[in-house]
N, C-alpha and C positions, 0 to 999 in steps of 0.2 A: 575526479569528482570529490574525493575526500579533501583535497586542497581547497576547493570552493566551500565545502562544509565547514572547515576550520576557520575560514575567513568570515563566516557568518551567513552564508547563503543556504537556503533550504534546498534539499535534494530529494527527489522521488525516483524510485526505480520500479518499473512495472513489467511483469512478464505477461505476455499476451499470445494467444494461439491455442493449439490443440494438444500437443504432447510435449512433455519435458519441462513444463512450467514450474511445477512444485519441486522437481529435482534441481532445477537451476537455482531457484530461490532458497529452498530449505536444505537441499542436500539429500543424501541417502540415509534414511533412518530405519533401522531394523532392530526389533526387540528392545526398544528404548535406548539404543546406542546410535550415535551419529557416526556412520561408517565413512561417509564422505561429506566434507563441508560444502554448504551452499553459499550463495552470494551474501546472504544475511550475516552469517557467522564470520565469513572471510572479511567482510567490510568492518564489522565491529572489532575483530582482532587487529586489523590494520590501524583502525582509529586509536585504539589504546596504545599501540606501539608508537604512534606518532605523538601522542599526548597522554602520558600515564596519569595526569592529574584530572582528567575529564571525568565527570559523573553523569551517567546516562539515566534518564527517566524512560522506562519502557512500558508500552502497552500493546495489546494485540486483540483485535476483534475479528469476527467473521460476519459477513452479510449473507444470510440464507433465507430465501423466500420473503424478502423485504423485512426481515427482522435482523437486528444487530445483537449478537451474543458475544460475551467476554470470554476469550480463550485462556485468560490467566486467572479465572475465577470459576468456582463451581456453581455460581449463581446463574440461573437459567432465564432471568428476566430479559425482556426486549429493551435494550438500552435506548435512551432518548438522545436526539440530536438537538443542539442549540446553536445559534449563530451569533457570535459576539461581534459587535461593530469594530473592535480593535483586533482581536486575536483570530477572528474568522470562525469556521465550523469547529465545534467541540463536542465531545461525548463525556459529560461530567461524571457519569456514574461508573465509568470503566475503572478497573483496578490498574494502578501504576506502581512499578517497582523501580527503585534506584539501585544501580549497579556500578561497580568500579573495575570490573575485569571481564574478559571474554568468556570465562568459564561460567560466570553467573548468567550471562546471556544464553549460553548453550543450555543451561538448566531450564530457563524460561521457554526456550524454543522447543525443548522436549515436552514440557508441560502442555504447551499450546497444541502441539502435534497429537499428543495422546487424547486430550479433550475433544479434539476434532474427530478422531477415530471413534471415541466412545459415544458420541452423539448420534452416530449412524444416520446422518442426514440423507433423506431421499432426494432432497434438492441439492445440487452442487452448490458450493459456497465460495465466496471470495474472501481471501484472508488479507488483513492489513496490519502489518507491524509498524509501530511508530516509535522512534527514539528521539529524544530531545535533550538539549543541554544548554546551559548559559555560557556565553563567552564575554569576557571583559573587552570593552572598546577603547577605554582611555586608561592612562597610567594610574589615575586615582581610584580605579576599580568601582567608581560610583555609577558608571554608565555601562550597561550591558545589553546584549541581545539574546533572544532565545532562538536557537537553530534546531531545525527538525530534519531528521532523516527518515523517510517513509519507504517501506517495501510493500508492494502490492502484488499478490498472486491471484490473478483473475481466473474465475472458473471457466472451464471449457464450454464451447457452444455445442459440443456433441451430445446427443441423447445417450442416456445411461443404459438403455435397453428397452425392449418392447413392453415391459411391464410398467414403465413409468407412466403415470397418469398424464393426460393432456394438460391439465391445469398446472402440474408441476413443471413440465417442460416449458410451458408458456411463461411461467414466473421467472425462470432463469434467463430465458430469451428476453424478457422485458428489461431486466437489469442491463444486459449487454446491448440491447437496442438503445436504451437511454444513454449508455456510455458512448456508443458509436455515434449517436446523434450529437452529443457534446463535442466529440472529436471533429465531426464533419463541419459543425458550425464554427468552431475555433480555427479550422484550417481554410475556410472560405475567405480568401483575401478580399478586403473591401466591404465585407458585410457588417452591418450594425445590428444584426439580430440578437435577441436576448439568448444567452446560453442556457439551455434547459437543465440546469443542475438539479432542480427540485423534482425532476421526473422520477427519480428513484433514490433509495437510501445510499446506494453505491456512489452515484454521482455527487450526492450531497457531501459524503465523506471525502471525496476526492477533489472537492472544489478548491481547497487551499493549494492543492498540487497542480491543478489545471488552469487556474485563473491568472497565472503569471507571477505568483509569489514563490515559485520554486523552479529550479532547473530539473528537468525530467529526462530520464533515460528509459527507453522502451526496448525490451528484448523480445523479438518475434520468434516464437518457438514453432518450428514447422517440421513436417515429415513428408517425404516424397510419396509415401503410400497413400496419403490423403490429398489428392490433387485439388479438388474443389475447395477444401478447407485451407490449403496452403495459399491458393490464389486470393482468397478473402483476407487472410491474415496479412499477406504482403501488401494488399491494397490499403488496409487500414494503417499498417506500419508506415507506409509512404505518406499517408495523410497526417499522421502524428508527427512525422519528421518535418513536415512543412510548417508546423505551428511555430510562430515566433512571438516571444513575450519578454518583457523586461522584469527581472527578478528584483524585488525590493526587500529591505530589512527593517524590522521594527526595533527601535532603540528604547530602553527603559532606564529611568534614572531614579536612584533611591534617595 
C-alpha cells in the first residue's frame, strides 16, 4: 500500500470489530511509553525509510456523541465540517503539525492517546489519524498532487456496562448504523441509491475515503469468545471487500 501512496494514490486503513482494534492500530502504550508499535507508527516509519525527504502534515480527531474533538489540541470545541467542491470534506479548525521523522509522529501519537484518556468519555469514540504530503508529478516541480494516508480506529459496538444510559448507547449505535448503511449501499451492485454520508459526523469525515477517491484496507478484529459479534463483523467485512471503486488523483499547478 505504501507503494501506491508514494505514487500519489490516497490510502485508508480501517480497523473494525470488537476486540484488538486500538492495539492493532495504535500499538501497546503503557505509562506514556509505546511498548509495541501499531500499524500507524510502523507505516510512518516505513514511509520515511522509503523517502527521507517527505514532510508529513498530521492531524488527529475523535468523533464522540456526534461531536468532533481535536486530539492534538487542548481546545474542547466541537469542530466544524465543510465540504470543498475540489478537496472534498475538510475540518478547517483542527490543528495540524508538520513532521519529518517517525519519532515526531510517535510523540503526536502519545499526545493523542493521553488526551483521549484524560477526557474520560462515557461515549465510546472513533479516532481518525490523517497524514498528507505533496508529491511532484513532473520534472519541472510545478505540478504536484496531495496524497493522504488515513487511519481509522472505529469504536466497538459493545455496551460498556449496565450503568451506561440508553441515550449514550443509542448515540454510538447511531454512528455505526450510519457507517454500516453506507457500506451496504456501496456494496449493492447495480444500485443508484444516494450514499447516506450525511447521516452522521463519522460518515461525513470518511466520505473522502469511501467514495472512490482512496484505496481502502479493512482489518476485521474478532475473538471467538464473542460468537454473535464475530458473525456480524465478518458479515460487514465481506460487504466492504465487495466494494469496487476507481481511485483518482487531483493535480495542482503553481
